[in-house]
Structure formats: structure tokens, C-alpha cells
C-alpha positions as CSV (number, residue, x, y, z in Angstrom):
1,M,-28.0,-1.6,5.7
2,N,-30.1,-4.4,6.9
3,K,-29.1,-8.1,6.7
4,L,-30.9,-8.8,3.4
5,Q,-29.2,-5.8,1.7
6,L,-25.8,-6.8,3.0
7,S,-26.3,-10.4,1.9
8,S,-27.3,-9.2,-1.6
9,L,-24.3,-6.9,-1.8
10,A,-22.0,-9.7,-0.7
11,T,-23.5,-12.1,-3.3
12,S,-23.2,-9.4,-6.0
13,I,-19.5,-8.8,-5.2
14,I,-18.7,-12.5,-5.1
15,T,-20.3,-13.0,-8.6
16,E,-18.3,-10.0,-9.8
17,I,-15.1,-11.5,-8.6
18,K,-15.9,-15.0,-9.9
19,F,-17.6,-14.2,-13.2
20,G,-16.7,-10.6,-14.0
21,A,-20.2,-9.1,-13.8
22,P,-22.3,-8.0,-10.9
23,L,-25.9,-9.3,-10.4
24,A,-27.6,-6.0,-10.9
25,R,-27.1,-2.8,-12.9
26,N,-27.2,-0.6,-9.8
27,A,-24.6,-2.6,-7.9
28,K,-22.0,0.1,-8.4
29,H,-24.1,2.6,-6.6
30,V,-24.9,0.3,-3.7
31,K,-21.3,-0.7,-3.4
32,R,-20.2,3.0,-3.5
33,D,-22.7,3.9,-0.7
34,Y,-21.5,0.9,1.4
35,K,-17.9,2.0,1.0
36,R,-18.8,5.5,2.2
37,S,-20.7,4.2,5.2
38,V,-17.9,2.0,6.4
39,G,-15.1,4.4,5.6
40,L,-13.4,2.6,2.7
41,S,-11.7,4.6,-0.1
42,A,-13.6,5.0,-3.3
43,N,-11.1,2.7,-5.2
44,A,-11.2,-0.1,-2.6
45,S,-11.1,-3.5,-4.3
46,N,-13.9,-6.0,-4.2
47,F,-11.9,-8.2,-1.8
48,Q,-11.5,-5.2,0.6
49,V,-15.3,-4.6,0.4
50,L,-15.9,-8.3,1.2
51,E,-13.6,-8.1,4.1
52,A,-15.6,-5.1,5.5
53,I,-18.8,-7.0,4.9
54,G,-17.3,-10.0,6.8
55,E,-16.4,-7.7,9.7
56,T,-20.0,-6.4,9.8
57,Y,-21.2,-10.0,9.9
58,D,-18.7,-10.7,12.7
59,L,-19.9,-7.7,14.8
60,N,-23.4,-9.1,14.5
61,N,-22.4,-12.7,15.5
62,L,-23.2,-14.1,12.0
63,T,-19.7,-15.3,11.1
64,E,-20.8,-18.8,10.2
65,E,-23.4,-17.5,7.8
66,F,-20.8,-15.3,6.0
67,E,-18.3,-18.1,5.8
68,A,-20.9,-20.5,4.4
69,K,-21.7,-18.0,1.7
70,L,-18.0,-17.7,0.8
71,T,-17.6,-21.5,0.8
72,R,-20.6,-21.9,-1.5
73,Y,-18.9,-19.8,-4.1
74,G,-15.4,-21.3,-3.8
75,L,-13.9,-18.5,-1.6
76,V,-12.2,-18.9,1.8
77,R,-11.5,-16.5,4.6
78,I,-8.1,-16.8,6.3
79,A,-7.2,-14.4,9.1
80,G,-9.9,-11.9,8.0
81,A,-8.7,-11.9,4.3
82,V,-11.0,-13.3,1.6
83,L,-9.1,-15.5,-0.9
84,I,-10.1,-17.6,-3.9
85,A,-9.9,-21.2,-3.0
86,P,-7.8,-23.4,-5.3
87,V,-9.9,-25.6,-7.7
88,E,-9.4,-29.3,-7.1
89,A,-9.0,-31.4,-10.2
């Protein structure tokens, strides 16, 4: 996958986590293909897929870009794990 496809997949997974629905109808197929390409199991959670996408960003020296995307949507990355950030009142 190229950078644009990976970014789109990450955004789709984040919106699925936050709002319950992916951005596109074919998101399941793209996510399935990505899971196969990186060796994740077919029933890997969205958080596990996001962690794998984060590792791909890390390998390509784009860590700051990935973390900015997570922060934009209210997620945080701690020790390689993606977590939902607490909402401040």
C-alpha cells in the first residue's frame, strides 16, 4: 500500500472506532487485504490493525504524522498501543 491508501485506511478505522461506521463501503475488503499483507489474523481488532499501521509509519520515519492523526481524533498512542483518550469536561 502507498502512503495515501494507508492514511485513508487509518482514518476509516479511526472513524469506525469512534462512530461505529467506516468511511467507505469497501473498507472491510481493504482492511482484510491489509491484515493479510502484514500477517494479522482475520479477526484482529481495529486497535490491532491501527497498531500495525503505526508500526508501518514508524518503519518509514513518519511517526509524528501518525500520532498527529490519532491526536486529531482523540486517540493516544502509549508504548505502541492505541488507546482512546479520556474526554475532558
